[in-house]
C-alpha positions as CSV (number, residue, x, y, z in Angstrom):
1,M,0.0,0.0,0.0
2,P,1.4,3.4,-0.8
3,E,2.2,5.2,2.4
4,L,3.2,8.7,3.5
5,P,6.4,9.1,1.5
6,D,4.8,7.7,-1.6
7,I,1.6,9.7,-1.2
8,E,3.6,12.9,-0.6
9,V,5.5,12.4,-3.9
10,Y,2.3,11.6,-5.7
11,V,0.8,14.8,-4.3
12,E,3.7,16.9,-5.5
13,A,3.7,15.3,-9.0
14,V,-0.1,15.7,-9.4
15,A,0.0,19.3,-8.2
16,A,2.7,20.2,-10.7
17,R,0.5,19.0,-13.5
18,V,-3.0,20.0,-12.6
19,Q,-2.8,23.0,-10.2
20,G,-4.9,25.8,-11.5
21,K,-6.4,23.7,-14.4
22,P,-10.0,22.8,-14.8
23,L,-11.1,19.2,-14.4
24,V,-12.4,18.5,-17.9
25,G,-14.1,15.3,-17.0
26,V,-14.0,12.0,-15.1
27,R,-14.2,8.6,-16.8
28,L,-15.0,5.6,-14.8
29,G,-13.7,2.2,-15.9
30,S,-15.5,0.6,-12.9
31,P,-18.6,2.1,-11.3
32,F,-17.6,0.6,-8.0
33,V,-14.6,2.8,-7.6
34,L,-16.9,5.8,-6.9
35,R,-18.0,5.5,-3.2
36,S,-20.0,8.7,-2.9
37,V,-23.3,9.9,-4.4
38,D,-23.8,13.5,-3.2
39,P,-22.6,15.7,-4.7
40,P,-22.9,13.9,-8.1
41,L,-19.6,13.4,-9.9
42,E,-20.9,15.5,-12.8
43,E,-20.7,18.6,-10.5
44,A,-16.9,18.4,-10.5
45,R,-16.7,18.8,-14.3
46,G,-15.1,22.1,-15.2
47,K,-14.1,23.0,-11.7
48,R,-10.6,24.5,-11.3
49,V,-8.0,22.6,-9.1
50,D,-7.1,25.0,-6.3
51,G,-4.8,22.6,-4.5
52,V,-3.6,19.1,-4.0
53,R,-2.9,17.6,-0.6
54,R,-2.5,14.4,1.4
55,V,-5.1,13.4,3.9
56,G,-3.9,10.2,5.6
57,K,-3.2,7.9,2.7
58,R,-5.5,9.8,0.3
59,V,-4.5,12.1,-2.5
60,V,-7.0,15.0,-2.4
61,L,-7.8,17.5,-5.1
62,A,-9.4,20.6,-3.8
63,L,-11.7,22.0,-6.4
64,E,-13.3,25.4,-6.6
65,G,-16.8,25.5,-5.2
66,D,-15.6,23.8,-1.9
67,L,-15.5,20.4,-3.5
68,F,-12.9,17.8,-2.7
69,L,-12.0,14.8,-4.9
70,A,-10.3,12.2,-2.7
71,I,-8.5,9.1,-4.0
72,H,-7.6,6.2,-1.8
73,L,-5.2,3.8,-3.5
74,M,-5.6,1.0,-0.8
75,I,-3.1,-1.8,-1.4
76,A,-2.7,-2.2,-5.2
77,G,-4.0,1.2,-6.5
78,R,-1.5,3.3,-8.5
79,L,-1.7,6.7,-10.2
80,H,-0.2,7.4,-13.7
81,W,0.0,10.6,-15.8
82,R,-0.9,9.9,-19.4
83,E,-1.7,12.0,-22.5
84,E,-5.0,13.8,-22.4
85,G,-7.9,11.4,-23.1
86,A,-5.8,8.3,-22.9
87,K,-7.7,5.0,-23.0
88,L,-8.1,3.3,-19.7
89,P,-5.9,0.2,-19.6
90,G,-7.8,-3.1,-19.8
91,R,-9.0,-4.7,-16.6
92,V,-6.8,-2.7,-14.3
93,G,-8.1,0.8,-15.4
94,L,-10.5,2.2,-12.8
95,A,-10.8,5.9,-13.6
96,A,-9.3,8.8,-15.5
97,L,-9.4,12.4,-14.5
98,D,-9.0,14.5,-17.7
99,F,-7.3,17.9,-17.7
100,P,-6.0,20.1,-20.4
101,G,-2.7,18.6,-21.4
102,G,-3.0,15.2,-19.7
103,S,-5.0,12.6,-17.8
104,L,-4.5,11.3,-14.3
105,V,-5.2,7.6,-14.5
106,L,-6.1,5.3,-11.6
107,T,-5.3,1.6,-11.9
108,E,-5.5,-1.3,-9.5
109,A,-3.8,-4.7,-10.0
110,G,-5.4,-7.9,-8.9
111,S,-9.0,-9.1,-8.8
112,K,-10.1,-7.3,-5.6
113,R,-11.3,-3.7,-6.1
114,R,-10.5,-1.7,-3.0
115,A,-9.3,1.6,-4.4
116,A,-11.9,4.3,-3.9
117,I,-12.9,7.8,-5.1
118,H,-15.0,10.1,-3.0
119,L,-16.4,13.5,-4.1
120,V,-17.4,15.5,-1.0
121,R,-18.5,19.1,-0.3
122,G,-17.0,21.1,2.4
123,A,-14.1,20.8,4.9
124,A,-16.3,18.9,7.4
125,A,-17.1,16.2,4.9
126,L,-13.4,15.9,3.9
127,A,-12.5,15.6,7.6
128,A,-15.0,12.8,8.0
129,L,-12.8,10.7,5.6
130,D,-9.7,11.3,7.8
131,R,-9.2,8.6,10.5
132,G,-7.8,11.3,12.8
133,G,-4.2,10.0,13.3
134,L,-1.4,12.3,14.3
135,E,0.7,13.6,11.4
136,P,4.1,12.1,12.4
137,L,6.5,14.3,10.5
138,G,5.5,17.5,12.3
139,A,4.7,16.0,15.7
140,E,6.6,17.0,18.8
141,L,7.7,14.3,21.2
142,G,4.9,15.0,23.7
143,A,2.1,14.7,21.1
144,F,3.8,11.6,19.7
145,R,4.0,10.0,23.2
146,A,0.3,10.8,23.8
147,A,-0.8,9.2,20.6
148,L,1.4,6.1,21.1
149,T,0.4,5.4,24.6
150,G,-3.2,6.4,24.6
151,E,-4.1,2.8,24.0
152,N,-2.2,-0.4,24.8
153,H,-1.2,-2.1,21.6
154,T,1.9,-3.7,20.1
155,L,4.2,-1.2,18.5
156,K,3.5,-2.6,15.0
157,R,-0.2,-2.2,15.5
158,A,0.1,1.2,17.0
159,L,2.2,2.7,14.2
160,T,-0.1,1.3,11.5
161,D,-3.4,2.3,13.2
162,P,-4.7,5.3,11.2
163,R,-6.6,6.5,14.3
164,L,-3.2,7.0,16.1
165,F,-0.8,7.9,13.3
166,S,-1.5,9.2,9.8
167,G,0.0,7.6,6.7
168,I,2.2,4.8,8.2
169,G,1.6,1.3,6.9
170,N,3.2,-2.1,6.9
171,A,6.4,-1.2,5.0
172,Y,7.5,1.9,6.8
173,S,6.5,0.6,10.3
174,D,9.0,-2.2,9.8
175,E,11.7,0.2,8.8
176,I,10.9,2.6,11.7
177,L,11.0,-0.2,14.3
178,H,14.3,-1.5,12.9
179,R,15.8,2.0,13.0
180,A,14.6,2.4,16.6
181,R,15.9,-1.1,17.6
182,L,12.5,-2.0,19.0
183,S,10.6,-5.2,18.9
184,P,7.3,-5.0,16.8
185,V,5.5,-7.0,19.5
186,T,6.5,-4.8,22.5
187,L,3.4,-3.3,24.1
188,T,3.2,0.5,24.1
189,S,2.5,0.5,27.8
190,R,5.9,-1.0,28.5
191,L,8.0,1.6,26.8
192,D,10.2,3.9,28.8
193,D,10.9,7.5,28.0
194,E,14.2,6.8,26.2
195,E,12.5,4.2,24.0
196,I,9.7,6.5,23.1
197,A,12.1,9.3,22.2
198,R,14.1,6.8,20.1
199,L,10.9,5.7,18.3
200,H,9.9,9.3,17.7
201,A,13.3,10.2,16.2
202,A,13.3,7.0,14.1
203,T,9.8,7.7,12.8
204,Q,10.6,11.2,11.6
205,A,14.0,10.2,10.2
206,V,12.7,7.2,8.2
207,L,9.7,9.0,6.7
208,S,11.7,12.1,5.9
209,E,14.6,10.2,4.3
210,W,12.3,8.0,2.2
211,T,10.2,11.0,1.0
212,E,13.4,12.7,-0.1
213,R,14.7,9.5,-1.7
214,L,11.5,9.0,-3.7
215,R,11.5,12.6,-4.7
216,R,15.0,12.3,-6.0
217,E,14.1,9.2,-7.9
218,A,11.2,10.9,-9.6
219,A,13.4,13.8,-10.6
220,G,10.4,15.8,-11.7
221,E,8.8,13.0,-13.7
222,F,5.6,11.3,-12.6
223,P,6.5,8.5,-10.1
224,E,5.8,5.2,-11.8
225,G,7.8,2.8,-9.6
226,V,5.7,3.0,-6.5
227,T,6.1,-0.2,-4.5
228,A,6.2,-1.4,-0.9
229,F,9.3,-3.5,-1.6
230,R,12.5,-1.7,-2.3
231,P,16.0,-3.3,-2.2
232,E,17.3,-0.3,-0.2
233,M,15.0,-1.1,2.7
234,A,16.6,-2.5,5.9
235,V,14.1,-5.3,6.7
236,H,10.7,-4.9,5.0
237,G,10.4,-7.5,2.2
238,R,13.8,-8.9,3.0
239,H,13.0,-12.2,4.7
240,R,16.1,-14.4,5.1
241,Q,18.4,-11.7,3.7
242,P,21.1,-10.2,6.0
243,C,20.3,-7.2,8.2
244,P,22.4,-4.3,6.9
245,V,23.5,-3.4,10.4
246,C,24.5,-6.8,11.9
247,G,24.2,-9.4,9.1
248,T,21.6,-11.6,10.9
249,A,18.9,-13.1,8.7
250,V,15.8,-11.0,8.7
251,Q,12.8,-12.8,10.0
252,R,9.1,-12.3,9.6
253,I,5.6,-13.1,11.0
254,V,2.8,-13.5,8.5
255,R,-0.8,-12.9,9.5
256,A,-3.5,-12.7,6.9
257,E,-2.4,-10.2,4.3
258,N,0.1,-8.4,6.6
259,E,3.6,-9.4,7.6
260,V,6.1,-8.1,10.2
261,N,9.7,-8.1,9.2
262,Y,12.4,-7.6,11.8
263,C,16.0,-8.3,12.8
264,P,16.2,-10.6,15.8
265,R,19.6,-9.4,16.8
266,C,18.9,-5.7,16.5
267,Q,15.3,-5.7,17.7
268,T,14.4,-8.6,19.9
269,G,17.5,-9.5,21.9
270,G,18.2,-12.6,19.8
271,Q,14.7,-14.0,20.2
272,I,12.8,-15.4,17.2
273,L,9.2,-14.3,17.4
274,S,6.6,-16.9,17.0
275,D,4.8,-17.2,13.7
276,R,1.6,-19.0,14.7
277,S,1.1,-21.1,11.6
278,L,4.8,-22.1,11.3
279,A,5.2,-22.7,15.0
280,R,2.2,-24.9,15.0
281,L,3.6,-26.9,12.1
282,L,7.1,-27.2,13.4
283,K,6.2,-27.6,17.1
284,E,9.4,-28.4,19.1
285,D,11.5,-27.7,16.0
286,W,10.5,-24.1,15.9
287,P,13.6,-22.0,16.6
288,R,13.4,-19.6,19.5
289,T,16.8,-17.9,19.3
290,I,19.2,-16.8,16.6
291,E,21.6,-19.7,17.6
292,E,18.9,-22.3,17.0
293,L,17.9,-20.7,13.7
294,E,21.5,-20.7,12.5
295,R,21.9,-24.4,13.4
296,N,19.0,-25.2,11.0
297,P,19.8,-23.9,7.5
298,A,16.5,-25.4,6.2
299,L,14.7,-22.6,8.1
300,G,16.5,-20.0,6.0
301,A,19.1,-18.7,8.3
302,T,22.1,-16.9,6.9
303,R,25.6,-17.7,8.2
304,P,26.5,-15.8,11.5
305,P,28.0,-12.4,10.7
306,P,31.6,-11.8,11.6
307,A,32.3,-10.0,14.8
308,A,33.3,-6.8,12.9
309,A,29.9,-6.7,11.2
310,R,28.1,-7.1,14.5
311,R,30.0,-4.2,15.9
312,G,29.4,-2.2,12.8
313,K,28.3,1.3,13.2
314,R,24.5,1.8,13.2
315,R,22.9,4.1,10.7
């Protein structure tokens, strides 16, 4: 799912192309992508784009007349900039917003149709689409602590809860927790002040660094390579690959459509977190420490890193 860094770069790219231009029309490849009925979509036709912003994980076009066109990409939705009036691509094309000089095309891979467009009137209606989470990049430590500890959850769940933090999902939560050297299953109620400060700093650093990285990659072009899996990431999507800090094999927990990726040496004190399905399958063979994992190559452990790598300077 595109998250805060991806959405920020999308917003900048869209704004550069449509700011101040009229929305010539909206073409729907699937009627189900439109999740609102009032005001009618036809009312947006001809309205000038006064601004483009991010609201949570939505790209929002502010139109004259106090209208807001909000696009939520969900997991597999992506935006593309094409020539004006470009044909919607086959089965994946959901909608096209036509402007003078180009069309913003929404696609979604896979068979499930989760991406959504809402047209709403007024700031209150737009706010109703927002889950209310704290904007992490501008948050001071006190506000961050209050959001984090207001409810008792695991760190992974807290960071990805849109009611608590805005724009953070599966990928960047893994990267944040690795940077902060914290276990994804630690309960928020058990964090001390130093750990909260470390997590706050890691959250802002990771999101800022990745936003800038993606901005540089786009280099003024429309971002077409949006993905949750990048080789430069430390742990997300890197199961069984060596941690860039200590060389230990990255581990994961898979639950439904989500997964947690972590380094057991950097984050969990050498403990291998239990993956329910695999632990149930392997029973007493399920490794509980790095040492047990490294003694069983069939479970995907890499070789133990040299002492120099373990002592390597953290990023």
